[in-house]
C-alpha positions in Angstrom: 0.0 0.0 0.0 1.4 3.4 1.0 4.6 1.7 2.2 5.5 0.8 -1.3 4.9 4.3 -2.6 6.9 5.9 0.2 10.2 4.3 1.0 10.9 5.8 4.4 9.2 4.5 7.5 10.0 7.8 9.2 8.3 9.7 6.4 5.1 7.6 6.8 5.0 8.2 10.5 5.4 11.9 10.0 2.6 11.9 7.4 0.3 10.1 9.8 1.3 12.3 12.7 0.7 15.6 11.0 -1.7 15.0 8.1 -4.3 12.8 9.6 -5.0 15.3 12.4 -3.8 18.7 11.5 -4.0 19.9 15.1 -1.1 17.5 16.0 2.3 19.1 16.5 5.6 17.8 17.7 9.2 18.7 18.3 12.3 16.7 17.3 13.1 15.0 20.6 9.4 14.2 21.3 9.0 12.7 17.9 12.2 10.7 18.4 10.8 9.2 21.6 7.3 8.7 20.1 8.5 7.0 16.9 11.5 5.1 18.4 13.6 6.4 15.5 16.9 8.3 15.4 16.7 12.0 15.7 18.8 12.3 12.5 16.3 10.4 10.4 13.5 12.5 11.8 15.4 15.7 11.3 16.1 14.9 7.6 12.4 14.2 6.9 11.2 17.2 8.8 13.6 19.4 6.8 12.4 17.9 3.6 8.7 18.5 4.4 9.5 22.1 5.7 11.6 22.9 2.6 8.6 22.1 0.3 6.2 23.9 2.6 4.2 20.9 3.7 4.9 21.5 7.3 5.5 24.7 9.3 7.4 25.3 12.4 7.2 27.6 15.4 9.7 28.1 18.3 8.2 27.9 21.8 10.8 28.3 24.5 13.8 26.2 23.4 11.8 23.8 21.3 10.9 24.0 17.6 7.4 22.6 17.0 6.3 21.3 13.7 2.8 20.9 12.3 1.0 20.4 9.0 0.6 23.4 6.7 -3.1 23.2 6.0 -2.7 25.9 3.4 -0.4 23.8 1.2 -2.1 22.9 -2.1 -1.6 19.2 -1.5 -2.8 19.1 2.1 -6.3 17.9 1.5 -5.1 15.3 -1.1 -2.6 13.9 1.4 -5.1 14.0 4.2 -7.6 12.0 2.1 -4.9 9.4 1.2 -4.0 9.0 4.8 -7.7 8.6 5.7 -8.0 5.9 3.1 -4.8 4.2 4.3 -6.2 4.0 7.9 -9.6 2.9 6.7 -11.6 5.9 7.9 -13.4 6.2 4.5 -14.6 2.6 4.8 -15.8 3.2 8.4 -17.9 6.2 7.3 -19.3 4.5 4.2 -20.1 1.1 5.8 -20.8 1.9 9.4 -21.7 5.5 10.2 -23.9 6.2 7.2 -26.1 3.2 8.1 -26.7 3.8 11.8 -29.4 6.4 11.6 -29.4 9.2 14.2 -25.6 9.8 14.5 -24.7 13.3 15.6 -20.9 13.0 15.6 -18.1 10.5 15.3 -14.6 10.9 16.6 -11.4 8.9 16.2 -9.5 8.8 19.5 -6.4 7.0 20.8 -3.2 6.5 19.0 -4.5 7.2 15.5 -5.9 10.6 16.5 -2.4 11.3 17.8 -0.9 10.3 14.5 0.5 7.0 15.8 -0.1 3.8 13.8 1.5 1.3 16.2 -1.4 -1.1 16.4 -4.2 -2.3 14.2 -7.0 -0.8 16.3 -9.2 2.2 15.6 -10.9 3.8 18.6 -14.2 5.5 17.9 -16.5 7.7 20.0 -20.0 7.9 18.5 -22.6 10.4 19.7 -26.3 10.1 19.0 -29.2 7.7 19.3 -27.6 4.5 18.0 -28.7 0.9 17.9 -25.7 -0.8 19.6 -26.6 -4.3 18.4 -26.8 -3.0 14.8 -23.5 -1.1 15.3 -21.8 -4.3 16.5 -23.0 -6.1 13.4 -21.7 -3.4 11.1 -18.4 -3.2 12.9 -17.9 -6.9 12.5 -18.4 -6.6 8.7 -16.2 -3.5 8.4 -13.2 -4.9 10.3 -12.1 -7.4 7.6 -12.4 -4.7 4.9 -10.0 -2.4 6.7 -7.8 -5.1 8.3 -8.1 -3.4 11.7 -10.1 -3.9 14.9 -12.6 -1.2 15.8 -13.2 -0.3 19.4 -16.1 2.0 20.1 -18.0 3.8 22.8 -21.4 5.2 22.3 -22.8 8.3 24.1 -26.2 9.9 23.8 -26.0 13.6 23.0 -26.8 14.6 26.6 -24.3 12.1 28.1 -21.6 13.5 25.7 -22.3 17.1 26.8 -21.5 16.2 30.4 -18.2 14.3 29.7 -15.1 16.0 30.8 -12.6 16.0 27.9 -9.0 16.5 28.8 -6.5 18.2 26.5 -4.4 15.0 26.5 -7.2 13.0 25.0 -7.0 14.2 21.4 -10.0 13.6 19.2 -10.3 13.7 15.4 -13.8 14.5 14.2 -14.5 12.3 11.2 -18.2 12.8 10.8 -20.8 15.3 11.9 -24.5 15.8 11.2 
């Protein structure tokens, strides 16, 4: 798949980190720890992306933070490719669109943070949802995307009372 198109594992990790969820940002040493890669390999890829304008950087204190340049002409194309690679498009087409009264769907966990270390997609669904039907749809979608799907369902009123922490990143993938 995407691994054959892009030869560098570090490059793939950076694309996932910054282009799946454009609010993600990171600095060199943090990315080194997160990816388990050498700082030199990460620095080379960050420089390449920054030189072509795909990512931008800001200095905060003594750290240089990088994030996706959402104004780059290829941002939405890369974002869509990454969503297809993860399987988000299949989840929306085969699960969410068939559930009825869904208000919002978020991806949480590692993937929302741009980390593709496991084959699990964590979802939060908000709305009036038939959980038995959802389980049936998830069972059918998992083989298509070759990933497990974990989910939690909230009613709209339950979701309004939930305390969301800044450390728990969410990526909105569908909204009514």
